Structures are given as structure tokens and as C-alpha cells.
N, C-alpha and C positions, 0 to 999 in steps of 0.2 A: 797707647794710641791706636784708633782704630786705622786699618787700612782704606786709603778711598783709594788707590791707584793700585792697579796690578803692573802696570808696565807703561813706559814712558810711551811704546809703539803702538799699546792700544789704545792711548790716547789720543796720539795724533791720528791714527787708521779710523776709529769710531767716536773718538770725543768722551771717552768712559771714564767718568768720574764717579764714586758712590756718594749716595748723602750720607752723611755721619749720623749717628745715632739721636745725638741733640737735637740737630735739624728735623731728622724725622720725625721725634716726640711732640717737638714744637708745631709742625704742620698738622699733626694728625689730632693735637687739641685743639685745634681749630674746627674741627668738623667732629669734637668728642664722643655727642651722643650717637654718632651715626656706627663711629669704629666698635661702639659699643651694642648697637643692635644686632642680633645675630644673624638675621636674614638681608641686612643690607648690602648690595652689592657694591665692588670696589673693582676699578680696571687701571691697572696701571700700566700703560703703556710703554714704558723703560723700564722695566721692572728690574734689569741686573740681575744680582744672585740675592734677591727678595729682600732688601732692607725695609721697605714699606710693609711689604705683604705678610713677613714674620712680624713685626708689629702689630699690625690689625689682628692676624692672629691670634696672637697672644691675648689680647684686649678680648677678644671675641669670645674664647675659651675660658678666660676668668668669669664671663657673664654665665658660661654655660655651666661651669662646674657650680658658680655660686647660686643657680636656679633650680637645675635637674641634678646635682652632684649625688643626691642620696639615691639614686635609680641609675643602675647599670645601662639599663634599658633604652630611659629618656634620654641620659646624656648622652648614649651612642647616637642616638637619633640628630640630636641637636649639635652633636659636634660636627657630622656630617652635614648638618643644614650650614653651620661658619663655614667649611671647606667649599662648599657650592657657591658661595657668593665672592666668592676670589678668582679674579683673572690676571694673567699677565702676559703681556706682548716683550720680547726678548729679542734684538736682532742677534745675536751670540749662542750658538749652541752651548758653549760649555757653561755659560751663565745660566742657561735653560734648564741644563741637569742639574747643576747647585740649588737652583732656586726650588726645585720640585723635590730633590734631598733634604733640602734645609726645612722646606715650610713640613713634609711629611713626619721628618724627627720631632719638629715641637709640638705637632698635633699627637704624635706619639706616643712620645713622653707622657704627656697629659692624659692620653687616654690609658694607657697602663697604670698609672698613678691613682686615676681615680677608679677604673672598673677593676683591677688588680685579678681576682680569682673569677670573675666574668669576664674577662678578655674574649673577645668573638675575633678568631681569624677572618672571617669574611669582610667584619666591618673596617678592620684594618685594609685589606685589598680593596675594599670600596673607596676608601679615602685616599689611596695611593694612587687609584685609578683616576679618581677625579680631578688630582691636583695633575695628574698626566695632561688629561683634556682639558684643563683650565689655564695652563701655564704653557704657552705655544711658543716655537719659534717663529719671528716674521719682523716685517718692517711695518710700525705704527703709523709711518707716512704715505705709504702706498696701500697699507692694508692687506698685502701679501705674504703669503709664507715665503721664507727665505733657505737658502742652499746653505751647507757646511761654510761657505767663504761669505756668507751676506747677502747673495745676490736673488734679485727677486726670481720666483719660479711662475710668475704670472697665474697664482693659486689663491683666491681669497682666503682671508685668515678667517677660519670657522670656529664659532662657540659653542657649547652645548648649555642651555638654560635648565637648571635641575629645580623642579617644583614638586612638593609635598601634595598631595592630590586628596589622599584621605589616610588618616593613619600612618603606616610605615613604607606606603607607595608611593613612589619616587618616579615623577615624569621627566625624561630627557628631551628636550626639542634643539634641533641645532641651526643656527643662524648665520648668515653671513656678517660678519665685523662692519662692511663698509654698508650693509645695509642699516644695521642699527643705529648708526650715527649719524644717518641722515636726519634731516626734517621730515615732516609733511609732505611726500612728493605732489600735492594738488596744487603747493605757493608757487607762485608766478615764477621764481627763479629757479625752479629744478632743474630743468634742462641746462643749466650756466653752471651754476656754483656748485652744485651737489656734485659732481665730475672733479670735483679740486685733487684730490686723491686718487683718481683713477682716471686710466686710457679711457673707459668708456662708461654711458651711463647706466646704473643699474637696472633702470627698466621699470616699469610698473609691475611687471611680472612678478618682481618681488615684494610687493606687497598686497596685502588684503584686506577688506572690510572688516571690523570688529563687531559682530552680531549683536552686542549690547549697546556699545557707544555711536555705532554705525562710522566710526572715523578709521582714516588710513592706519594700518600698523603692519610691521613687518611680518613677512610669512616665512615661518620654519621652512629649511630648506629639507629637513629630513624629522619626522615626528615618530616616537615610541612608544610601544604603549606602556603604562605605568607598572614597576616591579617592586618590589620589597627592596629596600633600600641597599641590604645586606648583601644583594647579590645583584645589582648596576652594573657590574664589570661584565656580567653575561653579554650586553650590549657591543662590546669590542668596540673595533674602531668606528 
């Protein structure tokens, strides 16, 4: 029987109850096509130790193996693309660490099995690095990072967007999660409803005009030059 509760205290303090595997799969089957699309992005706002993300990763990697398993180089690149598309926010630091470790172990087992003698340690390091940047400790309601006791640090949650721009070059751009979750700031209700989970409106300076569509889109707070995906960890924090 799956363990859905770690302790009564954690349930009382944080409402922590993990979703069972049967329910996870039933829910994911409702969006089956997306779970089998390598680059479809998923955000789990209360990811716990990764029940949903683990199953999504397994499904994505099965597609990567089926399509690119005959080439170690291609498999590595698309397996990293699968990793880069998954995000999680979790209130409790121990769950964050467990989730990162769990996801990496799932990914690493598949990578070692498929690539065997062609395993590249930099690829493994890149996968671990992206999991560390994509699974963050924070409060999905306030959209801020939290300390070890689950208290808001008044620092916005910042996620990295990973995009293959050409060949093996991967570009990282960092965005504030509260900005990403806003709708078009030109709408009339921006100044009222847009601050629902924030103490202060994020402001128009967090938006920019897309040069092609001429629409308002979130502005990255940091943008890094493209780098070979096997060296993406060189960006640091």
C-alpha cells in the first residue's frame, strides 16, 4: 500500500497528503497527449516529493527512447529537453530535496540504460542542474520563496526557461513566476485582480512588447547567452 501520509503532524501543520499512483495516472491520462509530448511544459504547484512529476517524466522518457534511442547523442539532447520542461513548487524543503533526487534517479537510470558505453558525465551533471533550478522551495499561493520553516522570504519565485535555439545550443532565461501567471497587463482589471497573491502589483516594467506579435509578454529578469546543453551548469545560480 502506498504511503500517502508521512505523519499526522505534517497533515495538521501543512495539509500534506500525497496523491496515490492510481489517481495520478488517471488524472494524467486526461491530458495523455501532452504528457507524451517531450517539450510540453508542466508546473506542479504543490509537488510534494514528486508523484505527478515522476510519472510525467517516465512518460516523456519513454517517448524519447522510442524516437531517439538508437543514437546516444540524440537521446541525451531530447532527454535533457524532457527534463527542462518540468517544474515544481513545494513548501517543505525535505520534499524538495527528495523530489529532485527522485526525478534525477528516474532520468539517470534511463540514460545509463539507453546510452551505456556512450554515457557523458556532463550530460548527467546538466540534468541534475536543471532539476535543481526547476524544483524550488516556495509558496504557490504567495508566489514567494520560503525558509526552512515554510515562512515567506519576500523573494519572488524565479524559474528558468530552457530553449534549444540551434543544434545543441541551449538558452536560459529567468522569469518571475508571479509575472508568468499574470494575464495581459493591458486589461482593465490589471491593477486590482493582478495582485491577488502579491502584496504589490508587479508593474508594467516586468512586461515587454513582442517584436513579432506586438503583444505584451513577460520580460525575463536575466538572459544568458546560448551554450552547449552539456555545459549548461556553467551558468551557476
